[in-house]
C-alpha positions as CSV (number, residue, x, y, z in Angstrom):
1,X,-22.0,10.7,34.7
2,X,-25.5,10.9,36.3
3,X,-28.4,8.6,37.0
4,X,-29.9,6.3,34.4
5,X,-32.9,7.5,32.5
6,X,-35.3,5.0,31.0
7,X,-36.2,7.2,28.1
8,X,-32.5,7.4,27.2
9,X,-32.2,3.7,27.1
10,X,-35.3,3.5,25.0
11,X,-33.8,6.1,22.6
12,X,-30.7,4.0,22.4
13,X,-32.8,1.0,21.7
14,X,-34.6,2.8,18.9
15,X,-31.3,4.0,17.6
16,X,-29.7,0.6,17.3
17,X,-32.8,-0.7,15.6
18,X,-32.3,2.0,13.0
19,X,-28.7,0.9,12.6
20,X,-29.8,-2.7,11.9
21,X,-32.4,-1.5,9.4
22,X,-29.9,0.7,7.6
23,X,-27.4,-2.2,7.3
24,X,-30.0,-4.6,6.0
25,X,-31.4,-2.5,3.3
26,X,-30.8,1.2,3.2
27,X,-33.5,1.9,0.6
28,X,-36.2,0.9,3.1
29,X,-35.1,3.5,5.7
30,X,-33.2,6.2,3.7
31,X,-33.5,8.7,6.6
32,X,-31.8,6.5,9.2
33,X,-28.2,7.6,8.2
34,X,-29.2,11.2,9.2
35,X,-30.5,10.0,12.6
36,X,-28.9,7.0,14.3
37,X,-25.2,8.0,14.5
38,X,-26.0,11.7,15.5
39,X,-28.4,10.3,18.1
40,X,-25.8,8.2,19.9
41,X,-23.4,11.2,20.0
42,X,-26.1,13.5,21.2
43,X,-27.2,11.1,23.9
44,X,-23.6,10.7,25.1
45,X,-23.3,14.5,25.6
46,X,-26.8,14.7,27.1
47,X,-25.8,12.3,29.9
48,X,-23.0,14.6,31.0
49,X,-24.2,16.5,34.1
50,X,-22.3,19.8,34.4
51,X,-24.1,20.6,37.6
52,X,-22.7,17.6,39.3
53,X,-19.4,18.3,41.2
54,X,-16.4,16.9,39.4
55,X,-13.6,15.5,41.4
56,X,-11.8,13.5,38.7
57,X,-9.0,15.0,36.6
58,X,-9.2,15.3,32.8
59,X,-6.9,12.3,32.4
60,X,-8.9,10.1,34.7
61,X,-12.2,11.0,33.0
62,X,-10.9,10.4,29.5
63,X,-9.1,7.2,30.5
64,X,-12.3,5.8,32.0
65,X,-14.4,6.8,29.0
66,X,-12.0,5.6,26.3
67,X,-11.4,2.3,28.2
68,X,-15.1,1.7,28.2
69,X,-15.2,2.0,24.5
70,X,-12.0,0.5,23.3
71,X,-12.1,-2.7,25.4
72,X,-15.3,-3.9,23.6
73,X,-13.9,-2.6,20.3
74,X,-10.8,-4.8,20.4
75,X,-12.5,-7.8,22.1
76,X,-15.3,-7.9,19.5
77,X,-12.9,-7.3,16.6
78,X,-10.6,-10.2,17.8
79,X,-13.6,-12.5,18.1
80,X,-14.8,-11.6,14.5
81,X,-11.2,-11.7,13.2
82,X,-10.8,-15.3,14.6
83,X,-14.1,-16.3,12.9
84,X,-12.8,-14.7,9.7
85,X,-9.5,-16.6,9.8
86,X,-11.3,-19.8,10.6
87,X,-13.5,-19.4,7.6
88,X,-10.6,-18.7,5.3
89,X,-8.8,-21.8,6.6
90,X,-11.8,-24.1,6.3
91,X,-12.5,-22.9,2.8
92,X,-8.8,-23.1,1.8
93,X,-8.7,-19.4,0.9
94,X,-6.3,-18.2,3.6
95,X,-3.3,-16.2,2.5
96,X,-1.0,-14.1,4.6
97,X,-2.1,-11.0,2.6
98,X,-5.8,-11.6,3.6
99,X,-4.9,-12.2,7.2
100,X,-2.8,-9.0,7.5
101,X,-5.4,-7.0,5.6
102,X,-8.1,-7.9,8.1
103,X,-5.7,-7.2,11.0
104,X,-4.6,-3.8,9.7
105,X,-8.2,-2.9,8.9
106,X,-9.5,-3.1,12.5
107,X,-6.4,-1.5,13.9
108,X,-6.8,1.5,11.5
109,X,-10.6,1.4,12.0
110,X,-11.8,2.7,8.7
111,X,-13.9,1.0,6.1
112,X,-11.8,2.3,3.2
113,X,-8.4,4.0,2.9
114,X,-8.7,6.2,-0.2
115,X,-11.5,8.6,-0.9
116,X,-13.4,8.7,-4.2
117,X,-11.9,5.4,-5.2
118,X,-14.3,2.4,-5.8
119,X,-14.2,-0.3,-3.2
120,X,-12.8,-2.9,-5.6
121,X,-9.8,-0.7,-6.3
122,X,-9.5,0.6,-2.8
123,X,-7.9,-0.8,0.4
124,X,-10.8,-2.1,2.4
125,X,-10.5,-2.0,6.2
126,X,-13.5,-3.8,7.5
127,X,-13.6,-7.2,5.7
128,X,-15.1,-9.5,8.3
129,X,-18.5,-8.0,9.3
130,X,-16.9,-5.5,11.8
131,X,-17.8,-2.4,9.8
132,X,-20.2,-0.9,12.4
133,X,-17.5,-0.9,15.0
134,X,-15.9,2.2,13.5
135,X,-18.3,4.1,15.7
136,X,-16.5,3.0,18.9
137,X,-13.2,4.4,17.9
138,X,-14.9,7.6,16.6
139,X,-16.7,8.0,19.9
140,X,-13.4,7.5,21.8
141,X,-11.8,10.3,19.7
142,X,-14.9,12.5,20.0
143,X,-14.9,12.0,23.8
144,X,-11.3,13.2,24.1
145,X,-12.2,16.5,22.4
146,X,-15.5,16.8,24.3
147,X,-13.7,16.6,27.7
148,X,-11.0,19.0,26.5
149,X,-13.9,21.5,26.0
150,X,-15.5,20.6,29.3
151,X,-12.3,20.9,31.3
152,X,-10.3,23.6,29.6
153,X,-12.7,25.7,27.6
154,X,-15.9,25.7,29.7
155,X,-14.0,24.8,32.9
156,X,-17.2,23.0,34.1
157,X,-19.3,26.2,33.7
158,X,-22.0,26.2,31.0
159,X,-21.4,28.9,28.5
160,X,-23.4,28.7,25.3
161,X,-21.2,31.2,23.5
162,X,-18.0,29.2,24.1
163,X,-19.9,26.1,23.1
164,X,-21.0,27.8,19.9
165,X,-17.5,28.9,19.1
166,X,-16.0,25.5,19.9
167,X,-18.6,23.8,17.7
168,X,-17.9,26.2,14.8
169,X,-14.1,25.5,15.0
170,X,-14.7,21.7,15.1
171,X,-17.1,21.9,12.1
172,X,-14.6,23.9,10.1
173,X,-11.7,21.6,10.8
174,X,-13.8,18.5,10.2
175,X,-15.1,20.0,6.9
176,X,-11.5,20.9,5.7
177,X,-10.2,17.4,6.6
178,X,-13.1,15.8,4.8
179,X,-12.8,18.1,1.8
180,X,-9.1,18.2,1.1
181,X,-7.5,15.0,2.4
182,X,-7.3,12.2,-0.2
183,X,-7.4,9.5,2.5
184,X,-9.6,8.6,5.5
185,X,-7.8,9.2,8.8
186,X,-7.4,6.4,11.3
187,X,-10.1,6.0,13.9
188,X,-12.5,8.2,11.9
189,X,-10.7,11.3,13.3
190,X,-12.4,13.8,11.0
191,X,-15.9,12.4,11.6
192,X,-15.2,12.3,15.3
193,X,-14.8,16.1,15.3
194,X,-18.3,16.4,14.0
195,X,-19.4,13.8,16.5
196,X,-18.1,16.0,19.3
197,X,-20.3,18.8,18.0
198,X,-23.3,16.5,18.4
199,X,-22.1,15.7,21.9
200,X,-22.1,19.5,22.7
201,X,-25.6,19.7,21.2
202,X,-26.6,17.0,23.6
203,X,-25.0,18.9,26.5
204,X,-27.1,22.0,25.5
205,X,-30.3,19.8,25.3
206,X,-29.8,18.7,28.9
207,X,-29.0,22.2,30.1
208,X,-32.2,23.7,28.6
209,X,-34.2,20.6,29.7
210,X,-35.4,19.3,26.3
211,X,-37.5,16.7,28.1
212,X,-39.6,19.3,29.9
213,X,-39.9,21.4,26.8
214,X,-41.2,18.4,24.8
215,X,-43.6,17.4,27.5
216,X,-45.0,20.9,27.7
217,X,-45.1,21.7,24.0
218,X,-46.1,18.6,22.1
219,X,-46.3,20.5,18.9
220,X,-42.5,20.9,18.8
221,X,-41.8,17.3,17.6
222,X,-44.4,17.8,14.9
223,X,-42.6,20.9,13.6
224,X,-39.3,18.9,13.8
225,X,-40.9,16.2,11.7
226,X,-42.0,18.6,9.0
227,X,-38.7,20.4,8.9
228,X,-36.8,17.1,9.0
229,X,-38.8,15.8,6.0
230,X,-38.2,18.9,4.0
231,X,-34.5,19.1,4.8
232,X,-34.0,15.4,4.1
233,X,-35.7,15.7,0.8
234,X,-33.2,18.5,0.0
235,X,-30.1,16.8,1.5
236,X,-30.7,13.2,0.5
237,X,-29.5,10.0,2.2
238,X,-26.3,10.3,4.3
239,X,-23.7,7.9,5.8
240,X,-21.4,9.5,8.3
241,X,-19.1,6.4,8.3
242,X,-17.7,7.4,4.9
243,X,-18.0,11.2,5.2
244,X,-21.2,11.3,3.2
245,X,-23.3,14.1,4.7
246,X,-25.5,14.5,1.7
247,X,-25.4,17.9,0.0
248,X,-24.4,19.8,3.1
249,X,-22.7,19.1,6.4
250,X,-24.6,22.0,8.0
251,X,-27.9,20.5,6.9
252,X,-26.7,17.1,8.2
253,X,-26.1,18.7,11.6
254,X,-29.6,20.0,11.6
255,X,-31.1,16.7,10.5
256,X,-29.2,14.8,13.2
257,X,-30.5,17.3,15.8
258,X,-34.1,17.3,14.7
259,X,-34.1,13.5,14.3
260,X,-32.7,13.0,17.8
261,X,-35.4,15.4,19.3
262,X,-38.1,13.2,17.6
263,X,-36.5,10.0,18.9
264,X,-36.4,11.4,22.4
265,X,-40.0,12.5,22.2
266,X,-41.1,9.0,21.0
267,X,-39.0,7.5,23.9
268,X,-40.9,9.7,26.4
269,X,-44.2,8.3,25.0
270,X,-43.0,4.7,25.0
271,X,-41.7,5.1,28.6
272,X,-45.3,5.3,29.8
273,X,-46.0,1.8,28.5
274,X,-44.5,-0.7,30.9
275,X,-44.0,-3.6,28.6
276,X,-42.5,-1.5,25.8
277,X,-40.3,0.4,28.3
278,X,-38.8,-2.8,29.7
279,X,-38.3,-4.4,26.2
280,X,-36.8,-1.4,24.4
281,X,-34.8,-0.3,27.4
282,X,-33.2,-3.8,27.5
283,X,-32.2,-3.4,23.9
284,X,-30.8,0.1,24.6
285,X,-28.7,-1.3,27.5
286,X,-27.1,-3.8,25.2
287,X,-26.3,-1.7,22.1
288,X,-22.6,-2.6,22.0
289,X,-23.1,-6.3,21.4
290,X,-25.9,-5.6,18.9
291,X,-23.6,-3.2,17.1
292,X,-20.8,-5.7,16.9
293,X,-22.6,-8.9,15.9
294,X,-25.9,-8.1,14.0
295,X,-24.3,-8.2,10.6
296,X,-22.5,-11.4,11.3
297,X,-25.6,-13.1,12.6
298,X,-27.7,-11.9,9.6
299,X,-24.9,-13.1,7.2
300,X,-24.8,-16.6,8.8
301,X,-28.6,-16.9,8.5
302,X,-28.5,-15.8,4.8
303,X,-25.7,-18.3,4.1
304,X,-27.6,-21.2,5.8
305,X,-30.8,-20.4,4.0
306,X,-28.9,-20.5,0.7
307,X,-27.3,-23.8,1.4
308,X,-30.6,-25.5,2.4
309,X,-32.4,-24.4,-0.8
310,X,-34.3,-21.4,0.5
311,X,-32.7,-18.9,-2.0
312,X,-36.1,-17.8,-3.1
313,X,-36.7,-16.4,0.4
314,X,-33.8,-14.0,0.0
315,X,-35.7,-12.1,-2.7
316,X,-39.0,-11.9,-0.9
317,X,-39.9,-8.4,0.2
318,X,-40.9,-9.5,3.7
319,X,-37.4,-10.9,4.2
320,X,-36.3,-7.5,5.4
321,X,-38.4,-8.0,8.6
322,X,-36.9,-11.5,9.1
323,X,-33.4,-10.3,8.8
324,X,-34.1,-7.5,11.2
325,X,-35.6,-9.7,13.9
326,X,-32.9,-12.4,13.5
327,X,-30.2,-9.8,13.8
328,X,-31.7,-8.1,16.8
329,X,-32.9,-11.1,18.8
330,X,-29.8,-13.2,17.8
331,X,-27.6,-10.6,19.5
332,X,-29.8,-10.5,22.6
333,X,-29.7,-14.3,22.9
334,X,-25.9,-14.1,22.5
335,X,-25.8,-11.5,25.2
336,X,-27.7,-13.7,27.6
337,X,-25.4,-16.6,26.9
338,X,-22.3,-14.5,27.5
339,X,-23.5,-12.8,30.6
340,X,-25.6,-15.5,32.4
341,X,-24.1,-18.7,31.2
342,X,-20.4,-17.8,30.5
343,X,-20.4,-15.1,33.2
344,X,-18.5,-12.6,30.9
345,X,-18.0,-9.3,32.8
346,X,-20.2,-6.5,31.6
347,X,-17.2,-4.2,30.9
348,X,-16.3,-6.4,28.0
349,X,-19.8,-6.1,26.5
């Protein structure tokens, strides 16, 4: 898929930090929902090099990509599911219904089943801290459509008109599924279609050398920032995981694109500082394990603090920063233990 770019790893690192912040307290960073998920889709499309000769078939390419996403998805879910069952058993709360509910949830890969129904009256899918992992199945589905367009529509020749038409069709179908279906589809199918559009946007960014443009015209990110702020004020907070695009899916697409451009620009600046480049790149190279376990690690810390009498700390405003750093560095420490001590192959992480 091409060589590794430090600024891309840095952008991923910044993106996963926004994910953690959003899951801790959305009110602190209301804009993150319009940036972090689109950013990861855009970076995925950006890394596809259409100028590189392609010898693999469609099936081989998709199989490799989907395998890279689904192995961690099921491994991480099984680990979290085992922890969930153990907790139920130890607290004498285990029932067959709860066990099957958790199992069905991660196989279906959706936080909720019915739309416009409160969580307490709904069928919840992610019940053991595995909510963020919806992204992996969505990315797998988006990748299937992305490579269909690459292989059978574009036929490995960049054509912005075909990309525009394909994106329009994907947007319309995604909007119709989100608008008219009473339930969420498995593996976030309807959101994955929009994710594919972001991947195509990333493909265009690479083709038109967004990095060179940003380095040459530093005023562009400033314009993006102003437009982003105005559009976000109009559109409001968003959460792609539950089809919440604010007031408009089209505006959400624009926000995701503008936000990703700003993150890439910031990454290009941070790339010049050796210490920051190494640190944030390392975070960006380990986003999967951070995505999977940051909520569980934060939850464990909060539970421990409550049991040892530090409940007052939970209401302290600065506790946001503590949760963020514990969630981030706890996952990085876990990664070191798994890779260096237990010698777990990287393909599982």
